[in-house]
Biopython code that builds the backbone (N, CA, C, O; Angstrom):
import numpy as np
from Bio.PDB.StructureBuilder import StructureBuilder

atoms = [
    (1, "ASP", "N", (-32.028, 26.577, 14.529)),
    (1, "ASP", "CA", (-30.718, 26.915, 15.112)),
    (1, "ASP", "C", (-30.179, 25.700, 15.877)),
    (1, "ASP", "O", (-30.756, 25.281, 16.881)),
    (2, "ASN", "N", (-29.076, 25.148, 15.391)),
    (2, "ASN", "CA", (-28.572, 23.926, 16.005)),
    (2, "ASN", "C", (-27.435, 24.166, 16.990)),
    (2, "ASN", "O", (-26.797, 23.210, 17.431)),
    (3, "MET", "N", (-27.168, 25.417, 17.344)),
    (3, "MET", "CA", (-26.048, 25.691, 18.234)),
    (3, "MET", "C", (-26.263, 25.120, 19.632)),
    (3, "MET", "O", (-25.365, 24.489, 20.190)),
    (4, "LYS", "N", (-27.437, 25.337, 20.192)),
    (4, "LYS", "CA", (-27.667, 24.876, 21.565)),
    (4, "LYS", "C", (-27.580, 23.357, 21.689)),
    (4, "LYS", "O", (-26.887, 22.868, 22.581)),
    (5, "PRO", "N", (-28.261, 22.584, 20.822)),
    (5, "PRO", "CA", (-28.112, 21.124, 20.940)),
    (5, "PRO", "C", (-26.658, 20.667, 20.733)),
    (5, "PRO", "O", (-26.199, 19.735, 21.393)),
    (6, "THR", "N", (-25.945, 21.321, 19.824)),
    (6, "THR", "CA", (-24.552, 20.953, 19.575)),
    (6, "THR", "C", (-23.696, 21.242, 20.806)),
    (6, "THR", "O", (-22.872, 20.417, 21.199)),
    (7, "LEU", "N", (-23.890, 22.403, 21.408)),
    (7, "LEU", "CA", (-23.138, 22.756, 22.615)),
    (7, "LEU", "C", (-23.451, 21.776, 23.748)),
    (7, "LEU", "O", (-22.552, 21.337, 24.465)),
    (8, "THR", "N", (-24.713, 21.444, 23.897)),
    (8, "THR", "CA", (-25.130, 20.494, 24.928)),
    (8, "THR", "C", (-24.492, 19.137, 24.679)),
    (8, "THR", "O", (-23.996, 18.499, 25.608)),
    (9, "TRP", "N", (-24.504, 18.692, 23.416)),
    (9, "TRP", "CA", (-23.903, 17.401, 23.073)),
    (9, "TRP", "C", (-22.410, 17.405, 23.385)),
    (9, "TRP", "O", (-21.899, 16.469, 24.000)),
    (10, "LEU", "N", (-21.710, 18.460, 22.958)),
    (10, "LEU", "CA", (-20.263, 18.550, 23.197)),
    (10, "LEU", "C", (-19.955, 18.512, 24.692)),
    (10, "LEU", "O", (-19.046, 17.802, 25.122)),
    (11, "LYS", "N", (-20.705, 19.269, 25.477)),
    (11, "LYS", "CA", (-20.468, 19.290, 26.927)),
    (11, "LYS", "C", (-20.672, 17.898, 27.526)),
    (11, "LYS", "O", (-19.884, 17.457, 28.362)),
    (12, "ARG", "N", (-21.722, 17.214, 27.099)),
    (12, "ARG", "CA", (-22.051, 15.906, 27.654)),
    (12, "ARG", "C", (-21.055, 14.845, 27.196)),
    (12, "ARG", "O", (-20.507, 14.120, 28.027)),
    (13, "ARG", "N", (-20.812, 14.740, 25.896)),
    (13, "ARG", "CA", (-19.991, 13.656, 25.356)),
    (13, "ARG", "C", (-18.501, 13.835, 25.619)),
    (13, "ARG", "O", (-17.776, 12.858, 25.807)),
    (14, "LEU", "N", (-18.047, 15.093, 25.630)),
    (14, "LEU", "CA", (-16.623, 15.332, 25.887)),
    (14, "LEU", "C", (-16.355, 15.624, 27.357)),
    (14, "LEU", "O", (-15.238, 15.977, 27.736)),
    (15, "VAL", "N", (-17.389, 15.473, 28.184)),
    (15, "VAL", "CA", (-17.290, 15.654, 29.629)),
    (15, "VAL", "C", (-16.624, 17.000, 29.952)),
    (15, "VAL", "O", (-15.619, 17.068, 30.659)),
    (16, "LEU", "N", (-17.222, 18.057, 29.408)),
    (16, "LEU", "CA", (-16.722, 19.414, 29.644)),
    (16, "LEU", "C", (-17.513, 19.990, 30.807)),
    (16, "LEU", "O", (-18.683, 20.342, 30.662)),
    (17, "LYS", "N", (-16.870, 20.081, 31.952)),
    (17, "LYS", "CA", (-17.567, 20.474, 33.170)),
    (17, "LYS", "C", (-17.804, 21.983, 33.267)),
    (17, "LYS", "O", (-18.735, 22.425, 33.942)),
    (18, "HIS", "N", (-16.968, 22.766, 32.597)),
    (18, "HIS", "CA", (-17.078, 24.222, 32.702)),
    (18, "HIS", "C", (-17.227, 24.836, 31.321)),
    (18, "HIS", "O", (-16.721, 24.300, 30.335)),
    (19, "ASN", "N", (-17.914, 25.948, 31.258)),
    (19, "ASN", "CA", (-18.085, 26.636, 29.979)),
    (19, "ASN", "C", (-16.747, 27.043, 29.372)),
    (19, "ASN", "O", (-16.621, 27.129, 28.150)),
    (20, "SER", "N", (-15.744, 27.295, 30.220)),
    (20, "SER", "CA", (-14.421, 27.663, 29.701)),
    (20, "SER", "C", (-13.808, 26.498, 28.916)),
    (20, "SER", "O", (-13.118, 26.718, 27.921)),
    (21, "GLU", "N", (-14.058, 25.266, 29.357)),
    (21, "GLU", "CA", (-13.569, 24.092, 28.616)),
    (21, "GLU", "C", (-14.263, 23.998, 27.260)),
    (21, "GLU", "O", (-13.631, 23.705, 26.245)),
    (22, "LEU", "N", (-15.565, 24.248, 27.258)),
    (22, "LEU", "CA", (-16.334, 24.238, 26.019)),
    (22, "LEU", "C", (-15.826, 25.330, 25.077)),
    (22, "LEU", "O", (-15.667, 25.095, 23.879)),
    (23, "ALA", "N", (-15.575, 26.513, 25.616)),
    (23, "ALA", "CA", (-15.066, 27.624, 24.805)),
    (23, "ALA", "C", (-13.723, 27.273, 24.173)),
    (23, "ALA", "O", (-13.475, 27.608, 23.015)),
    (24, "THR", "N", (-12.868, 26.609, 24.921)),
    (24, "THR", "CA", (-11.557, 26.211, 24.401)),
    (24, "THR", "C", (-11.703, 25.245, 23.231)),
    (24, "THR", "O", (-11.020, 25.389, 22.217)),
    (25, "VAL", "N", (-12.591, 24.263, 23.367)),
    (25, "VAL", "CA", (-12.821, 23.300, 22.285)),
    (25, "VAL", "C", (-13.335, 24.021, 21.042)),
    (25, "VAL", "O", (-12.867, 23.762, 19.933)),
    (26, "ILE", "N", (-14.296, 24.923, 21.226)),
    (26, "ILE", "CA", (-14.875, 25.660, 20.095)),
    (26, "ILE", "C", (-13.831, 26.576, 19.448)),
    (26, "ILE", "O", (-13.777, 26.691, 18.224)),
    (27, "GLU", "N", (-13.009, 27.220, 20.266)),
    (27, "GLU", "CA", (-11.955, 28.090, 19.716)),
    (27, "GLU", "C", (-10.968, 27.301, 18.874)),
    (27, "GLU", "O", (-10.456, 27.811, 17.878)),
    (28, "LYS", "N", (-10.695, 26.065, 19.263)),
    (28, "LYS", "CA", (-9.759, 25.228, 18.502)),
    (28, "LYS", "C", (-10.329, 24.834, 17.147)),
    (28, "LYS", "O", (-9.583, 24.654, 16.185)),
    (29, "HIS", "N", (-11.665, 24.700, 17.069)),
    (29, "HIS", "CA", (-12.292, 24.291, 15.807)),
    (29, "HIS", "C", (-13.720, 24.844, 15.706)),
    (29, "HIS", "O", (-14.687, 24.118, 15.935)),
    (30, "PRO", "N", (-13.846, 26.136, 15.362)),
    (30, "PRO", "CA", (-15.169, 26.778, 15.300)),
    (30, "PRO", "C", (-16.207, 26.085, 14.413)),
    (30, "PRO", "O", (-17.395, 26.165, 14.727)),
    (31, "PRO", "N", (-15.825, 25.410, 13.321)),
    (31, "PRO", "CA", (-16.858, 24.752, 12.506)),
    (31, "PRO", "C", (-17.676, 23.682, 13.230)),
    (31, "PRO", "O", (-18.677, 23.205, 12.696)),
    (32, "LEU", "N", (-17.258, 23.300, 14.441)),
    (32, "LEU", "CA", (-18.048, 22.326, 15.212)),
    (32, "LEU", "C", (-19.516, 22.742, 15.298)),
    (32, "LEU", "O", (-20.408, 21.894, 15.328)),
    (33, "PHE", "N", (-19.759, 24.054, 15.336)),
    (33, "PHE", "CA", (-21.131, 24.562, 15.407)),
    (33, "PHE", "C", (-21.980, 24.074, 14.249)),
    (33, "PHE", "O", (-23.190, 23.899, 14.395)),
    (34, "CYS", "N", (-21.362, 23.856, 13.110)),
    (34, "CYS", "CA", (-22.093, 23.510, 11.884)),
    (34, "CYS", "C", (-22.305, 22.012, 11.719)),
    (34, "CYS", "O", (-23.057, 21.593, 10.839)),
    (35, "TYR", "N", (-21.668, 21.208, 12.534)),
    (35, "TYR", "CA", (-21.739, 19.762, 12.354)),
    (35, "TYR", "C", (-23.043, 19.203, 12.907)),
    (35, "TYR", "O", (-23.523, 19.621, 13.961)),
    (36, "SER", "N", (-23.594, 18.266, 12.183)),
    (36, "SER", "CA", (-24.789, 17.564, 12.627)),
    (36, "SER", "C", (-24.410, 16.565, 13.717)),
    (36, "SER", "O", (-23.419, 15.845, 13.597)),
    (37, "ILE", "N", (-25.200, 16.531, 14.768)),
    (37, "ILE", "CA", (-24.963, 15.561, 15.839)),
    (37, "ILE", "C", (-25.172, 14.147, 15.290)),
    (37, "ILE", "O", (-24.356, 13.255, 15.521)),
    (38, "GLU", "N", (-26.269, 13.954, 14.565)),
    (38, "GLU", "CA", (-26.660, 12.620, 14.105)),
    (38, "GLU", "C", (-25.742, 12.072, 13.019)),
    (38, "GLU", "O", (-25.414, 10.886, 13.029)),
    (39, "THR", "N", (-25.322, 12.922, 12.080)),
    (39, "THR", "CA", (-24.572, 12.402, 10.931)),
    (39, "THR", "C", (-23.067, 12.624, 11.039)),
    (39, "THR", "O", (-22.308, 12.064, 10.248)),
    (40, "ASN", "N", (-22.616, 13.438, 12.011)),
    (40, "ASN", "CA", (-21.183, 13.663, 12.122)),
    (40, "ASN", "C", (-20.659, 13.426, 13.532)),
    (40, "ASN", "O", (-19.874, 12.505, 13.757)),
    (41, "LEU", "N", (-21.083, 14.243, 14.473)),
    (41, "LEU", "CA", (-20.482, 14.208, 15.801)),
    (41, "LEU", "C", (-20.616, 12.844, 16.482)),
    (41, "LEU", "O", (-19.622, 12.267, 16.921)),
    (42, "GLU", "N", (-21.832, 12.337, 16.568)),
    (42, "GLU", "CA", (-22.062, 11.066, 17.272)),
    (42, "GLU", "C", (-21.381, 9.890, 16.563)),
    (42, "GLU", "O", (-20.682, 9.117, 17.219)),
    (43, "PRO", "N", (-21.562, 9.730, 15.238)),
    (43, "PRO", "CA", (-20.880, 8.591, 14.588)),
    (43, "PRO", "C", (-19.354, 8.692, 14.661)),
    (43, "PRO", "O", (-18.679, 7.673, 14.814)),
    (44, "THR", "N", (-18.809, 9.889, 14.557)),
    (44, "THR", "CA", (-17.357, 10.056, 14.614)),
    (44, "THR", "C", (-16.843, 9.756, 16.022)),
    (44, "THR", "O", (-15.830, 9.077, 16.188)),
    (45, "PHE", "N", (-17.542, 10.263, 17.026)),
    (45, "PHE", "CA", (-17.181, 9.973, 18.413)),
    (45, "PHE", "C", (-17.205, 8.462, 18.667)),
    (45, "PHE", "O", (-16.279, 7.910, 19.260)),
    (46, "ASP", "N", (-18.269, 7.807, 18.214)),
    (46, "ASP", "CA", (-18.398, 6.364, 18.413)),
    (46, "ASP", "C", (-17.284, 5.604, 17.692)),
    (46, "ASP", "O", (-16.752, 4.626, 18.218)),
    (47, "PHE", "N", (-16.937, 6.053, 16.498)),
    (47, "PHE", "CA", (-15.866, 5.423, 15.726)),
    (47, "PHE", "C", (-14.545, 5.485, 16.485)),
    (47, "PHE", "O", (-13.869, 4.468, 16.641)),
    (48, "TYR", "N", (-14.173, 6.678, 16.958)),
    (48, "TYR", "CA", (-12.909, 6.816, 17.698)),
    (48, "TYR", "C", (-12.931, 6.002, 18.994)),
    (48, "TYR", "O", (-11.942, 5.358, 19.342)),
    (49, "SER", "N", (-14.059, 6.033, 19.706)),
    (49, "SER", "CA", (-14.165, 5.284, 20.967)),
    (49, "SER", "C", (-13.971, 3.797, 20.730)),
    (49, "SER", "O", (-13.226, 3.134, 21.452)),
    (50, "LYS", "N", (-14.638, 3.284, 19.725)),
    (50, "LYS", "CA", (-14.546, 1.852, 19.421)),
    (50, "LYS", "C", (-13.127, 1.498, 18.950)),
    (50, "LYS", "O", (-12.556, 0.501, 19.393)),
    (51, "ALA", "N", (-12.571, 2.305, 18.067)),
    (51, "ALA", "CA", (-11.250, 2.011, 17.506)),
    (51, "ALA", "C", (-10.155, 2.071, 18.572)),
    (51, "ALA", "O", (-9.228, 1.261, 18.564)),
    (52, "LEU", "N", (-10.266, 3.029, 19.483)),
    (52, "LEU", "CA", (-9.276, 3.154, 20.555)),
    (52, "LEU", "C", (-9.552, 2.181, 21.695)),
    (52, "LEU", "O", (-8.698, 1.952, 22.550)),
    (53, "GLY", "N", (-10.765, 1.608, 21.697)),
    (53, "GLY", "CA", (-11.128, 0.635, 22.709)),
    (53, "GLY", "C", (-11.454, 1.243, 24.051)),
    (53, "GLY", "O", (-11.554, 0.540, 25.057)),
    (54, "ASN", "N", (-11.620, 2.561, 24.064)),
    (54, "ASN", "CA", (-11.794, 3.240, 25.344)),
    (54, "ASN", "C", (-12.363, 4.632, 25.098)),
    (54, "ASN", "O", (-11.741, 5.458, 24.430)),
    (55, "GLU", "N", (-13.541, 4.883, 25.639)),
    (55, "GLU", "CA", (-14.192, 6.177, 25.447)),
    (55, "GLU", "C", (-13.375, 7.321, 26.048)),
    (55, "GLU", "O", (-13.338, 8.415, 25.485)),
    (56, "LYS", "N", (-12.720, 7.077, 27.191)),
    (56, "LYS", "CA", (-11.940, 8.137, 27.835)),
    (56, "LYS", "C", (-10.783, 8.598, 26.947)),
    (56, "LYS", "O", (-10.472, 9.788, 26.897)),
    (57, "ARG", "N", (-10.148, 7.656, 26.248)),
    (57, "ARG", "CA", (-9.053, 8.016, 25.336)),
    (57, "ARG", "C", (-9.588, 8.851, 24.173)),
    (57, "ARG", "O", (-8.950, 9.815, 23.750)),
    (58, "ALA", "N", (-10.761, 8.478, 23.658)),
    (58, "ALA", "CA", (-11.380, 9.237, 22.565)),
    (58, "ALA", "C", (-11.733, 10.646, 23.033)),
    (58, "ALA", "O", (-11.499, 11.620, 22.317)),
    (59, "ILE", "N", (-12.293, 10.751, 24.231)),
    (59, "ILE", "CA", (-12.648, 12.064, 24.788)),
    (59, "ILE", "C", (-11.405, 12.938, 24.905)),
    (59, "ILE", "O", (-11.416, 14.094, 24.482)),
    (60, "ALA", "N", (-10.345, 12.399, 25.470)),
    (60, "ALA", "CA", (-9.116, 13.182, 25.653)),
    (60, "ALA", "C", (-8.574, 13.653, 24.303)),
    (60, "ALA", "O", (-8.164, 14.806, 24.163)),
    (61, "MET", "N", (-8.573, 12.761, 23.314)),
    (61, "MET", "CA", (-8.053, 13.113, 21.996)),
    (61, "MET", "C", (-8.903, 14.201, 21.343)),
    (61, "MET", "O", (-8.367, 15.155, 20.779)),
    (62, "LEU", "N", (-10.214, 14.060, 21.417)),
    (62, "LEU", "CA", (-11.113, 15.019, 20.765)),
    (62, "LEU", "C", (-11.149, 16.358, 21.486)),
    (62, "LEU", "O", (-11.315, 17.393, 20.841)),
    (63, "LYS", "N", (-10.998, 16.364, 22.800)),
    (63, "LYS", "CA", (-10.902, 17.627, 23.534)),
    (63, "LYS", "C", (-9.631, 18.377, 23.131)),
    (63, "LYS", "O", (-9.643, 19.588, 22.910)),
    (64, "HIS", "N", (-8.544, 17.627, 23.044)),
    (64, "HIS", "CA", (-7.251, 18.211, 22.694)),
    (64, "HIS", "C", (-7.235, 18.696, 21.247)),
    (64, "HIS", "O", (-6.652, 19.738, 20.949)),
    (65, "ASP", "N", (-7.870, 17.946, 20.346)),
    (65, "ASP", "CA", (-7.791, 18.234, 18.916)),
    (65, "ASP", "C", (-9.151, 18.020, 18.248)),
    (65, "ASP", "O", (-9.338, 17.041, 17.526)),
    (66, "PRO", "N", (-10.103, 18.933, 18.486)),
    (66, "PRO", "CA", (-11.458, 18.729, 17.961)),
    (66, "PRO", "C", (-11.553, 18.741, 16.432)),
    (66, "PRO", "O", (-12.587, 18.370, 15.878)),
    (67, "ILE", "N", (-10.491, 19.162, 15.750)),
    (67, "ILE", "CA", (-10.509, 19.081, 14.286)),
    (67, "ILE", "C", (-10.636, 17.624, 13.829)),
    (67, "ILE", "O", (-10.987, 17.360, 12.679)),
    (68, "MET", "N", (-10.351, 16.687, 14.727)),
    (68, "MET", "CA", (-10.479, 15.266, 14.402)),
    (68, "MET", "C", (-11.925, 14.887, 14.048)),
    (68, "MET", "O", (-12.165, 13.835, 13.456)),
    (69, "PHE", "N", (-12.888, 15.751, 14.415)),
    (69, "PHE", "CA", (-14.284, 15.534, 14.015)),
    (69, "PHE", "C", (-14.505, 15.843, 12.532)),
    (69, "PHE", "O", (-15.517, 15.440, 11.960)),
    (70, "SER", "N", (-13.570, 16.551, 11.913)),
    (70, "SER", "CA", (-13.824, 17.084, 10.573)),
    (70, "SER", "C", (-13.532, 16.112, 9.433)),
    (70, "SER", "O", (-13.886, 16.386, 8.286)),
    (71, "TYR", "N", (-12.897, 14.993, 9.728)),
    (71, "TYR", "CA", (-12.501, 14.078, 8.671)),
    (71, "TYR", "C", (-13.603, 13.065, 8.361)),
    (71, "TYR", "O", (-14.297, 12.593, 9.261)),
    (72, "SER", "N", (-13.751, 12.742, 7.093)),
    (72, "SER", "CA", (-14.808, 11.850, 6.630)),
    (72, "SER", "C", (-14.606, 10.423, 7.140)),
    (72, "SER", "O", (-13.546, 9.824, 6.962)),
    (73, "LEU", "N", (-15.648, 9.901, 7.776)),
    (73, "LEU", "CA", (-15.604, 8.517, 8.241)),
    (73, "LEU", "C", (-15.456, 7.548, 7.069)),
    (73, "LEU", "O", (-14.605, 6.660, 7.091)),
    (74, "GLU", "N", (-16.287, 7.727, 6.054)),
    (74, "GLU", "CA", (-16.343, 6.767, 4.953)),
    (74, "GLU", "C", (-15.193, 6.920, 3.971)),
    (74, "GLU", "O", (-14.686, 5.925, 3.452)),
    (75, "LYS", "N", (-14.777, 8.148, 3.710)),
    (75, "LYS", "CA", (-13.751, 8.378, 2.690)),
    (75, "LYS", "C", (-12.331, 8.315, 3.228)),
    (75, "LYS", "O", (-11.401, 8.022, 2.477)),
    (76, "ARG", "N", (-12.148, 8.586, 4.515)),
    (76, "ARG", "CA", (-10.793, 8.644, 5.042)),
    (76, "ARG", "C", (-10.584, 7.736, 6.251)),
    (76, "ARG", "O", (-9.735, 6.845, 6.217)),
    (77, "LEU", "N", (-11.337, 7.951, 7.301)),
    (77, "LEU", "CA", (-11.050, 7.289, 8.577)),
    (77, "LEU", "C", (-11.213, 5.767, 8.523)),
    (77, "LEU", "O", (-10.297, 5.037, 8.901)),
    (78, "LYS", "N", (-12.355, 5.289, 8.063)),
    (78, "LYS", "CA", (-12.586, 3.838, 8.044)),
    (78, "LYS", "C", (-11.619, 3.103, 7.110)),
    (78, "LYS", "O", (-11.037, 2.097, 7.515)),
    (79, "PRO", "N", (-11.428, 3.579, 5.863)),
    (79, "PRO", "CA", (-10.489, 2.848, 4.988)),
    (79, "PRO", "C", (-9.057, 2.854, 5.521)),
    (79, "PRO", "O", (-8.355, 1.847, 5.421)),
    (80, "ARG", "N", (-8.625, 3.965, 6.079)),
    (80, "ARG", "CA", (-7.258, 4.041, 6.594)),
    (80, "ARG", "C", (-7.089, 3.213, 7.862)),
    (80, "ARG", "O", (-6.038, 2.605, 8.069)),
    (81, "LEU", "N", (-8.113, 3.183, 8.712)),
    (81, "LEU", "CA", (-8.039, 2.334, 9.903)),
    (81, "LEU", "C", (-7.916, 0.869, 9.483)),
    (81, "LEU", "O", (-7.146, 0.110, 10.072)),
    (82, "LYS", "N", (-8.672, 0.483, 8.475)),
    (82, "LYS", "CA", (-8.592, -0.890, 7.966)),
    (82, "LYS", "C", (-7.168, -1.198, 7.498)),
    (82, "LYS", "O", (-6.628, -2.260, 7.809)),
    (83, "GLN", "N", (-6.562, -0.274, 6.754)),
    (83, "GLN", "CA", (-5.178, -0.465, 6.298)),
    (83, "GLN", "C", (-4.223, -0.582, 7.484)),
    (83, "GLN", "O", (-3.361, -1.461, 7.507)),
    (84, "ALA", "N", (-4.379, 0.302, 8.465)),
    (84, "ALA", "CA", (-3.497, 0.289, 9.637)),
    (84, "ALA", "C", (-3.606, -1.039, 10.385)),
    (84, "ALA", "O", (-2.600, -1.577, 10.849)),
    (85, "LYS", "N", (-4.825, -1.566, 10.502)),
    (85, "LYS", "CA", (-5.020, -2.859, 11.174)),
    (85, "LYS", "C", (-4.393, -3.991, 10.361)),
    (85, "LYS", "O", (-3.785, -4.903, 10.921)),
    (86, "GLU", "N", (-4.543, -3.927, 9.037)),
    (86, "GLU", "CA", (-3.941, -4.955, 8.181)),
    (86, "GLU", "C", (-2.418, -4.956, 8.314)),
    (86, "GLU", "O", (-1.778, -6.002, 8.201)),
    (87, "LEU", "N", (-1.842, -3.771, 8.556)),
    (87, "LEU", "CA", (-0.396, -3.652, 8.744)),
    (87, "LEU", "C", (0.019, -3.940, 10.193)),
    (87, "LEU", "O", (1.196, -3.876, 10.545)),
    (88, "GLU", "N", (-0.991, -4.262, 11.025)),
    (88, "GLU", "CA", (-0.778, -4.600, 12.433)),
    (88, "GLU", "C", (-0.148, -3.459, 13.231)),
    (88, "GLU", "O", (0.671, -3.680, 14.124)),
    (89, "TRP", "N", (-0.551, -2.233, 12.886)),
    (89, "TRP", "CA", (-0.097, -1.077, 13.656)),
    (89, "TRP", "C", (-0.843, -1.035, 14.976)),
    (89, "TRP", "O", (-1.980, -1.499, 15.069)),
    (90, "ASP", "N", (-0.204, -0.477, 16.001)),
    (90, "ASP", "CA", (-0.914, -0.181, 17.245)),
    (90, "ASP", "C", (-1.896, 0.943, 16.947)),
    (90, "ASP", "O", (-1.526, 1.975, 16.388)),
    (91, "ILE", "N", (-3.138, 0.731, 17.322)),
    (91, "ILE", "CA", (-4.161, 1.750, 17.082)),
    (91, "ILE", "C", (-4.236, 2.625, 18.328)),
    (91, "ILE", "O", (-4.892, 2.283, 19.312)),
    (92, "ASP", "N", (-3.555, 3.750, 18.260)),
    (92, "ASP", "CA", (-3.531, 4.695, 19.381)),
    (92, "ASP", "C", (-3.734, 6.102, 18.838)),
    (92, "ASP", "O", (-3.976, 6.294, 17.647)),
    (93, "GLU", "N", (-3.631, 7.073, 19.722)),
    (93, "GLU", "CA", (-3.881, 8.461, 19.319)),
    (93, "GLU", "C", (-2.903, 8.921, 18.244)),
    (93, "GLU", "O", (-3.289, 9.647, 17.328)),
    (94, "GLY", "N", (-1.655, 8.512, 18.345)),
    (94, "GLY", "CA", (-0.662, 8.890, 17.347)),
    (94, "GLY", "C", (-0.994, 8.335, 15.974)),
    (94, "GLY", "O", (-0.821, 9.010, 14.959)),
    (95, "THR", "N", (-1.469, 7.104, 15.954)),
    (95, "THR", "CA", (-1.886, 6.499, 14.683)),
    (95, "THR", "C", (-3.060, 7.270, 14.097)),
    (95, "THR", "O", (-3.136, 7.466, 12.884)),
    (96, "PHE", "N", (-3.982, 7.710, 14.965)),
    (96, "PHE", "CA", (-5.136, 8.449, 14.463)),
    (96, "PHE", "C", (-4.766, 9.814, 13.902)),
    (96, "PHE", "O", (-5.431, 10.305, 12.990)),
    (97, "VAL", "N", (-3.732, 10.427, 14.426)),
    (97, "VAL", "CA", (-3.265, 11.686, 13.830)),
    (97, "VAL", "C", (-2.837, 11.420, 12.391)),
    (97, "VAL", "O", (-3.158, 12.198, 11.493)),
    (98, "LYS", "N", (-2.118, 10.329, 12.171)),
    (98, "LYS", "CA", (-1.707, 9.963, 10.815)),
    (98, "LYS", "C", (-2.918, 9.626, 9.953)),
    (98, "LYS", "O", (-3.049, 10.126, 8.836)),
    (99, "ILE", "N", (-3.800, 8.780, 10.474)),
    (99, "ILE", "CA", (-4.988, 8.364, 9.730)),
    (99, "ILE", "C", (-5.806, 9.577, 9.299)),
    (99, "ILE", "O", (-6.251, 9.657, 8.154)),
    (100, "ALA", "N", (-6.000, 10.504, 10.204)),
    (100, "ALA", "CA", (-6.869, 11.647, 9.930)),
    (100, "ALA", "C", (-6.171, 12.747, 9.138)),
    (100, "ALA", "O", (-6.736, 13.272, 8.178)),
    (101, "LYS", "N", (-4.970, 13.095, 9.523)),
    (101, "LYS", "CA", (-4.374, 14.339, 9.035)),
    (101, "LYS", "C", (-3.415, 14.197, 7.862)),
    (101, "LYS", "O", (-3.176, 15.170, 7.146)),
    (102, "TYR", "N", (-2.865, 13.018, 7.651)),
    (102, "TYR", "CA", (-1.908, 12.880, 6.555)),
    (102, "TYR", "C", (-2.602, 13.089, 5.216)),
    (102, "TYR", "O", (-3.723, 12.626, 5.003)),
    (103, "THR", "N", (-1.918, 13.794, 4.318)),
    (103, "THR", "CA", (-2.420, 13.921, 2.952)),
    (103, "THR", "C", (-2.433, 12.534, 2.324)),
    (103, "THR", "O", (-1.832, 11.599, 2.855)),
    (104, "GLU", "N", (-3.100, 12.407, 1.221)),
    (104, "GLU", "CA", (-3.155, 11.111, 0.526)),
    (104, "GLU", "C", (-1.748, 10.625, 0.177)),
    (104, "GLU", "O", (-1.426, 9.452, 0.366)),
    (105, "LEU", "N", (-0.914, 11.531, -0.332)),
    (105, "LEU", "CA", (0.453, 11.171, -0.703)),
    (105, "LEU", "C", (1.257, 10.708, 0.516)),
    (105, "LEU", "O", (1.900, 9.658, 0.488)),
    (106, "ARG", "N", (1.209, 11.506, 1.583)),
    (106, "ARG", "CA", (1.978, 11.151, 2.781)),
    (106, "ARG", "C", (1.485, 9.832, 3.375)),
    (106, "ARG", "O", (2.286, 9.011, 3.820)),
    (107, "TRP", "N", (0.170, 9.631, 3.381)),
    (107, "TRP", "CA", (-0.400, 8.389, 3.891)),
    (107, "TRP", "C", (0.115, 7.206, 3.072)),
    (107, "TRP", "O", (0.583, 6.216, 3.633)),
    (108, "ASN", "N", (0.028, 7.312, 1.739)),
    (108, "ASN", "CA", (0.456, 6.214, 0.870)),
    (108, "ASN", "C", (1.938, 5.904, 1.029)),
    (108, "ASN", "O", (2.333, 4.738, 0.988)),
    (109, "ILE", "N", (2.755, 6.921, 1.208)),
    (109, "ILE", "CA", (4.195, 6.718, 1.437)),
    (109, "ILE", "C", (4.409, 6.002, 2.763)),
    (109, "ILE", "O", (5.208, 5.068, 2.843)),
    (110, "THR", "N", (3.701, 6.433, 3.804)),
    (110, "THR", "CA", (3.821, 5.824, 5.132)),
    (110, "THR", "C", (3.401, 4.358, 5.081)),
    (110, "THR", "O", (4.079, 3.496, 5.641)),
    (111, "VAL", "N", (2.298, 4.077, 4.421)),
    (111, "VAL", "CA", (1.812, 2.708, 4.307)),
    (111, "VAL", "C", (2.822, 1.864, 3.532)),
    (111, "VAL", "O", (3.129, 0.739, 3.927)),
    (112, "ALA", "N", (3.338, 2.409, 2.430)),
    (112, "ALA", "CA", (4.299, 1.662, 1.614)),
    (112, "ALA", "C", (5.571, 1.341, 2.398)),
    (112, "ALA", "O", (6.108, 0.239, 2.287)),
    (113, "LYS", "N", (6.050, 2.295, 3.188)),
    (113, "LYS", "CA", (7.270, 2.082, 3.998)),
    (113, "LYS", "C", (7.052, 1.017, 5.065)),
    (113, "LYS", "O", (7.989, 0.320, 5.454)),
    (114, "ASN", "N", (5.821, 0.894, 5.533)),
    (114, "ASN", "CA", (5.528, -0.033, 6.624)),
    (114, "ASN", "C", (4.916, -1.341, 6.162)),
    (114, "ASN", "O", (4.525, -2.177, 6.977)),
    (115, "SER", "N", (4.838, -1.512, 4.871)),
    (115, "SER", "CA", (4.247, -2.721, 4.310)),
    (115, "SER", "C", (5.342, -3.758, 4.081)),
    (115, "SER", "O", (6.461, -3.417, 3.696)),
    (116, "ASP", "N", (5.017, -4.998, 4.315)),
    (116, "ASP", "CA", (5.998, -6.080, 4.134)),
    (116, "ASP", "C", (6.136, -6.497, 2.682)),
    (116, "ASP", "O", (7.089, -7.185, 2.318)),
    (117, "HIS", "N", (5.165, -6.074, 1.829)),
    (117, "HIS", "CA", (5.255, -6.543, 0.448)),
    (117, "HIS", "C", (6.038, -5.581, -0.402)),
    (117, "HIS", "O", (6.215, -5.816, -1.597)),
]
sb = StructureBuilder()
sb.init_structure("model")
sb.init_model(0)
sb.init_chain("A")
sb.init_seg("    ")
for serial, (resi, resn, name, xyz) in enumerate(atoms, 1):
    if name == "N":
        sb.init_residue(resn, " ", resi, " ")
    sb.init_atom(name, np.array(xyz, "f"), 0.0, 1.0, " ", f" {name:<3s}", serial, name[0])
structure = sb.get_structure()
């Protein structure tokens, strides 16, 4: 049963001081219970922290929108972040909403509109 370690990890990494804060995060994205700490939660958290340049910004974003844990690092987040950097976009929370949530079509249209070539 991985619920307890996952709950403990979420409380610690997202700095959730009260169980009500933890409940709110879980209510926003119940599948968090099923995610592996080692292969999903920790690497994804580290990716956002590094990309945003600030762990506090990553914590705030993930508390507000924990579905951001659900997107594939290798298939979506890393390749799109690379594209965004190549286009010299500001890497902020708004950019990450696009990186994570845009469909392939919408992403490609956005990139094409913002590309100089």
